[in-house]
N, C-alpha and C positions, 0 to 999 in steps of 0.2 A: 932872487930866489923865489921861484913860482910856488913851490909847495912848502908849507910850514911843517908838515908831517908826511913822511913816506914810510910805508910798511911793505916789505917784499918777502914772500915765501916764509911767512912766520908760522912756526910750528911749536906746539906744546903738548906733550904726551902725559896723560894720567892713566891710571889703571883702567878706568871705565869711560874715558873721554879723551878725544884728541882734537885739538885745534889744528886744522890742516891747511897748509899752504895759503895763509891769509895775505892778501896783497891789496892795498888801496892807498890813495893819496888824498890829503886834505890841503887844498890851495890856500894861500894866504888871503885873509880878508873874508872868509866864508864860514858858515855854520854847517857842520855835518851831523846828522842824526844817525846813531848806531842802534838798530832795532833788531828784534828777534825774540822768540819765546824764552821763558825762563830756562836756564841751562844751555842756551844756545852757544855761549862763549863770549858774550859781550864783556862781562866783568873780567874774564881772563885776559882779553885783549888789553883792557885798560891797565890791569896790573902789570902786564908785560911792558907796555909803553912806559910806565912809571918805574920799571925795574924792581918791582916788589916781589916778582917771581922770575925765575930764569927760563929763558926760551931754550928749546931743543935745537932750533934751527931758524934761519931767517935773519933779516936786517931791519932795524928800526932807526930812522934818521929824523931828528927833530932840529929845526933851525939849521939844517945842513950839517949837523953833527951827529956822531954816533951816540946813542942813548945810554951806553954804559961807559965808554971812555970819557965822555964829557958830561957825566951825570950831574955833577954839582952845578955847573954853569947852566945846564938845561933846566934843572928843577927850580933854579932861582927865577926863571922866566915863565914858569907854569903856575897857574892857579888851579889847584886840585880840590875837587869836591867829591868825597867818597861817601857811599851809602852808610857805612859804619863809621861813627865819629870817634877818633882816637884820643879824646881829651879826658883829663882827670875830672871826675864827677864833682869833687869838692873844691874846685878852683873857680874863681870868678872869671867872667868873660874878659874883663879888662886885664887881668893878670895872665890869662892864656894868650891874649893878643900881644901883651908886652913881651912874653917869652918868644913868640913866633916872629915878632918884628925883627929880632936880631938875625934871623935867617935870610932876610931880604934887604939888600942895599937900597932898593927902590920903595921900601915900605912908606906909605903915606897915611899918617895917623889922622889927618883931616878927613880923608875919604872914609876911613874906618869909622870914625865918630859919626859922620853923616849917615852912613849905612845903618849903624846901630839905631839911630833916631828914626830913619826911614822904615826900618823893620820892627820898630817898637821893642827893642831889646835893652833891658836895663844892664848897664855896664857892671854894676856891683853884684848882679845875680850869679849864683853858682851854676855851673854848666849842668850838673845833675838835676837841677830843679826845672830845667826847660822841658817843654813838650817836644815830641819828635819833630814837629814842624818848625818850632823855634830853634832847635839844634841845627836843622838844615839851613835856616836863615843865617845863623851865626857862621856856619861853615862857608856859606856864600859870601858873607861880609869879609871874612879873612881872605878868600880867594880873589876878591875884587879889589883889595886894598894895597896891592904892590905893583900895579901897572903891568900885569902879566901879559905876555904876547900870545899865550895859548891857554885857554880855559878848558880843562877836562873835567867832565861831570858824569858821575855814575848814578843814575836814577835820582836826579836832584829834585824833581817835582813830586816824588812819592811822599804822601802824607801831608802835602801842602794844600791849603784851601784854594778854590778856583780864582779868587781875587788876587792872592799873592802869586799864584802861578802865572797869571797874566802880567803882573808887575815884573816878575823874573824874566819873562820872554822879552818884555820891553827893554830891560837892562841889557840882555844879550844882544838885542838888535842895536842898541847904542854902542856897545863895545866894539863892534866891527865896522862902525861908520868910517873910521880912518883908513880902512882897507889894509891895515897892517897886522891886525889881530885875528885869531881864528878860535872857533869853539868846536869841541868834540863832545857830543851830548848823547849819552846812552839813556834810553827810556823805553818803557812799554806803553806810555801814554802817547800814542801816535798823533793825536789831535794837536798836541803842543808842537810837534814837528811840522805839521801842515801849515802852521802859522809862520814859522821862522826859518826852517831849514833850507839850505841851498842844495845840499847833497844828502843822499840817503845810502847807507851801507846796511844791507840785510844779512844777518848771520843766522844759520840754521844748522843744528847738529854739528857745530864746529867748522862749517864751510861757508864761504861767501856765496850767497845766491845772486846778488848783484850789488854794485856800487856805482851810482850814477847821479846825475842831476835830478832833483825832485820834479822839476817841470817835465822832464822826459818821461817819468813814471806816469804822471797824471795825464799826459797827452796820449800815451801809447796803450795804457791798460784800461780795461773796462770790465764790468760785470754784466753777463748776459743771462737772461732768465727765459725759459721756455719749456716746451714739452720734450718727450723722448726723441723727437726727430733730431734734436741736437746731437744725439749719439750715433747718428747715421755715419756710414763710411765716408760720406762727402764732407760732413760738417765737424766731426769729432777732431780731425787734425788741426782745426782752427782754435781749439780750446786748450789752454795751458793747464788748468786745474778744474776738476769737476766735483760737484756735490749733488747728491740726490736728496731731495726733500719731499715732504708729503704734497707739495704744490707743483712738483716737476723737477726740472734740472736747473741748477744754478752753477755758473761756471765763470772762471776768469779767462780773459782773452787779450791777446795783443793784436788781434786781427778784426777789430770792430768794423772797419771799412769793408772788408771782404764779406763779413756776415751780413752787413746791410745790403749787399748786392745779391745775396742768395735768394732763393725762392721761399725762404722761411717767412711766414706772415705773422705768426703769433709769438713773437719774441720781444723782449724789452732789453735795451742796451743802456746801461747807466755808467756814469763816471765811477771809477774805482778809487776809493780812499786808500790811504796807507794801511789802515786797519784791514780793509778788504783784501788788499794784496798780501799782507802778512798772514791773515787767516786762511785764505785759499791755498797759498803755497805751502803752509805748514800742515794743512789737513787735506792735501792733494789725494784724490781718489781716481786720478786719471787712468791708472793701470789696474784698477780693482773692479771695474764694471763687468 
């Protein structure tokens, strides 16, 4: 089985928002970053994958199985980390873990104990007494303690300090070393994905902008800076997204080699980061000049 997750024609309709015809695949043994501005549809996609909300149309296949018909078996193999933590505030961490362990045949208490120590989490402490960052660490410890084949995380690094964020990224990199496990990682901190993601899926206003290998993005996209001559009839078609600034024209392009061959002299072409790509495509002024 090449893909651990397959999504085809996924649609979810709300009164003021529609997730429209979402299709992408996550190959086994890789990390995919799910990016997009707030309200783009990232959390909706994750809720649909986990069958927390019902889709209007489309197909979701996980481990080669239907995500609704085989829900119990599928969820036993998923480590799920959600931004809102659904645990009782007045229950200790060890008691929460004890209750959850019965849901997973592959629960490994040794891994859980080691992660509590690694994350400096006191087992006897009540969940409600934890900071936001510590609550996220506890959720991660639970997700990593039953040998899950697929880790799904919704904004897991939000509220975490930079040191632990780096530790988390190292943990994720270790998880996929056997090439059998995969990670779907929704975040607005694109610098984290620059370090570890193999694939990037970009969602904007309920639609997929692209879903491809990260290296393909960094190789093909660039930021170009120059004067108003960039808006000429000859050069404007080479620009994907345009921003006017007090210093001139800043734009995103997939045609950096063609721009380098033009007669333009006073332009600067720089590598585009994931943050650049997301910013320019969501703030596109290409048709407003």
